[in-house]
N, C-alpha and C positions, 0 to 999 in steps of 0.2 A: 420095503423101506418107505416110510412116510415122510414127505417133505413138509417143512414148516413154511409159513408165508415168507419169513425172512430169507430162507434158502431160495425161494422163487424170485424174490426181488434181487438178491445178490446175483443170481444166475442171469436174470434179465439184464441187469446193469452190465455184467460182463459181456454178454452177447452184443448189447448195444455199443459198448466201447470197441469191441472187435470189429463190428460192422463199420463204425466211423473210421477206424484205423485202416481198414482195407478199402472201403469205398471212398473215403474222404468226403469233401463237402460238395462234390459235383462240379460241373462247369467245364470238364475236359481240360485239354491242354497239358503241357508238361508242368510238373511241380518239383520244387526242390524239397527233398526229404532231409530234414535235419533232426537227428535224435538228440535229446538232452543227454549230455555226457554224465554218467554216474560219478566220474571223477571231478569234473569241473562244476557240475550242478547236481549234487546228491540230494538237495532239498533241505529246507530248514523251516521250523514252525514258529509261530508266534506264541510265546509262553502264556499270553493272556487268553488263548483259546484252547479250552479243554472240553471234554464231553460234558462236564458239569457246568460250563459257562456258555454253551452254544445258544441258550435262550436269551442271553444278553449281549451276544456278539454276532456270530455269523448268521443267526436266524432272525436278526432284526433288519428289516428292509432299509437299505442305505448305509449299513454299517461299514461295508468295504470302502466307501468313499472317505470315511474318517481315518483310514489307515493307508490308503493308496499313496505311494511315494510320488513326489512331483516329477513331471516330465524332464526337468533339468537333470535330475539324478539318473533316471532310467536311460535317457538319451546318451549321456556320457558313458554309463556302464555298457550300453549296447555297443558302442564303438570299440571299447576295450574287448568285450566278449566276442565280437565278430572276428577280431584278430586272433584271439585265443582258440576259437573254433575253426579258424582257417577259412572263413566264409568271405565271399566276394559279393559284388553287387551293391546297390545303394542301400543305406540303412533303412530307408522307407519301405523296403521289401520285407522287413522283419518287424515283429512285435517283441519287445522285451517282456517275456512272459514269466510268470511264477510257476515253478515246477509243482509246488503245492500251492494251489490258488488261494487268493485272499478269501474266496468263498468257503474254503475249507480250513482257514486259519493258518495259511502259510506266512512265513516271515515276509513283511512288506519290502525290506531293504537289504537283507542279507544276500550278498552276491552268490552264495551257494544255492540260493533258491530262485535265481533269475537266469534266463538264457534267451538267446535270439531265436525266436520261432518264426519261420517264414509264413507270409500270407500266401494263399488263402487258408492254409491249414490252421493258423492261429484262430481264425473266426469259427471254424468247426469245433475246435477244442473248447472255445468259450461256452458253447452250448452244452458240452459234456460237463463242464465245471458247474454250470447252473443246475443240471439234472442231478449231479451228485450232491450238491448243496440241498436241493429239495428232498432227496432221499434221507439225508442226515436229519434235516429239520422236521421231517414227518416221522422220524423214528424207525424208518425202514432199513437204515444202514447206520452203523456206528461211525463216528468221526475217524477212528483209526482205520477201519476197513476202507472208507472212501478215500482217505489219503493214500493208502497202499495202492488202490486201483488207479488213482490218478497218476502217481509216480511211475507205476509199471507201464501205463499207456505211453507216457511221454518218453520214458527211457527206451521202450521197445518200438514205438511207432511214430514218434515225433509229436 
């Protein structure tokens, strides 16, 4: 069986995602593991971002800043979702994160695409989101495949 370069890239991304999920971002200590609920947070995409438009959207440096929702919106949503998820502790212990990241064309404001992700896990996942964006923008991974990998990671490993 002959492997194509894309097969190797997808496999490497999968191994990398699994490694991050198992090892986390280091630093030791106890961590709260919160999985994105497939019911409460199934994900939602930005209709302006498609495979055909990535060159003028997610692959443009700084584009996510043009669609990122204001903190006033995400802070209020975080309080509501902390209750829905049954989570305690201070809101500052969580980042209101996009299940499908803005880097992959996730909906900026749809509550189905946002959830309270605890720190420090949120910081480690940010790195994965950037890596997936780079793979999409370089043509090593399709937008659809990257979105599936990201959603699977957050539903299965937080």
